[in-house]
C-alpha positions in Angstrom: -9.2 -10.4 -35.3 -6.5 -9.0 -33.0 -6.9 -5.7 -34.6 -10.6 -5.7 -34.1 -10.2 -6.6 -30.4 -7.7 -3.8 -29.9 -10.0 -1.3 -31.5 -13.0 -2.4 -29.4 -11.0 -2.1 -26.2 -9.9 1.3 -27.1 -13.4 2.5 -28.0 -14.9 0.9 -24.9 -12.2 2.5 -22.6 -12.9 6.0 -24.2 -16.7 5.8 -23.8 -16.3 4.5 -20.2 -13.9 7.4 -19.3 -16.1 10.0 -20.9 -19.1 8.8 -19.0 -17.3 9.1 -15.7 -15.6 12.4 -16.1 -16.9 15.2 -14.0 -17.8 18.4 -15.8 -14.9 20.9 -15.7 -15.7 24.0 -17.6 -17.0 27.3 -16.3 -19.9 29.2 -17.8 -20.1 32.9 -16.9 -23.6 34.2 -17.2 -25.3 37.7 -16.9 -28.9 37.0 -17.9 -31.7 34.5 -16.9 -31.7 32.9 -20.3 -27.9 32.3 -20.1 -28.3 30.9 -16.6 -31.0 28.4 -17.7 -28.9 27.3 -20.7 -25.7 26.9 -18.6 -27.4 24.8 -16.0 -28.8 22.4 -18.7 -25.3 22.2 -20.4 -23.5 19.2 -18.9 -19.9 20.2 -19.8 -20.0 23.0 -17.2 -18.9 22.1 -13.7 -19.3 25.7 -12.5 -21.9 28.3 -13.5 -20.7 31.8 -12.4 -22.9 34.9 -12.2 -21.4 38.1 -13.7 -24.4 40.3 -12.6 -27.5 40.2 -10.5 -30.1 38.0 -12.3 -33.9 38.0 -11.7 -35.9 34.8 -12.8 -39.5 34.3 -13.0 -39.6 30.5 -13.1 -38.1 27.8 -10.9 -34.7 26.6 -12.0 -34.6 22.8 -12.2 -31.3 21.1 -11.5 -30.8 17.5 -12.9 -27.0 17.2 -12.6 -24.1 17.9 -10.3 -22.5 21.3 -10.5 -21.5 24.5 -8.5 -23.3 27.7 -8.7 -20.9 30.6 -8.0 -22.9 33.8 -7.0 -19.6 35.7 -7.4 -20.9 38.5 -5.2 -24.2 38.9 -7.2 -27.7 38.1 -6.3 -30.0 35.5 -7.8 -33.5 36.9 -7.4 -36.8 35.2 -7.8 -39.1 37.9 -9.3 -42.6 36.1 -8.9 -44.8 36.5 -6.0 -45.1 32.7 -5.3 -42.7 29.7 -5.7 -39.0 29.3 -5.2 -35.8 29.8 -7.0 -34.3 26.3 -7.3 -35.5 22.6 -7.3 -32.9 19.9 -7.2 -34.4 16.8 -8.7 -31.2 14.9 -9.2 -27.5 15.5 -8.8 -25.8 17.7 -6.3 -26.0 21.5 -6.3 -23.2 23.5 -4.4 -23.8 27.2 -4.1 -20.7 29.3 -3.3 -19.7 32.9 -3.3 -16.2 33.4 -4.6 -16.3 37.3 -4.5 -16.4 38.6 -0.8 -15.8 42.2 -1.8 -19.4 43.0 -2.5 -21.6 43.6 0.5 -25.3 42.6 0.9 -27.3 43.9 3.8 -30.0 41.7 5.4 -33.1 42.9 7.3 -35.4 40.9 9.6 -38.7 40.5 8.3 -41.4 38.1 9.5 -38.7 36.2 11.5 -36.5 35.7 8.4 -33.3 37.5 7.3 -33.9 38.9 3.9 -31.4 40.3 1.6 -31.9 44.0 0.9 -32.1 43.2 -2.8 -35.2 41.0 -2.2 -38.7 42.7 -2.3 -41.2 41.2 -0.1 -44.6 40.7 -1.7 -47.6 41.0 0.5 -50.1 38.1 0.4 
């Protein structure tokens, strides 16, 4: 009986600890498909771009993680909609590579990255 109690205590502790652990891995992505997959994968605490990526559907975030642009651009390629929706969790967006420059232009009272192409409505 004592052995059974000890085993149950160890199993319960392991499960509890795993549920409370923050995601710690880093996924490096260079395509839209890799980006979507990495956002869904709970083991990655950071998703890091390794190239400019254009997406055509809204990315839905359901967990806490950091999106590292790494000097690259995440572009929404459709004429209507938005890039990211955070439905649960916390999304932190950072840029760990400050050596790349991006130019911004003022259009329609917004500052728009030079990589962004305005679509007329």
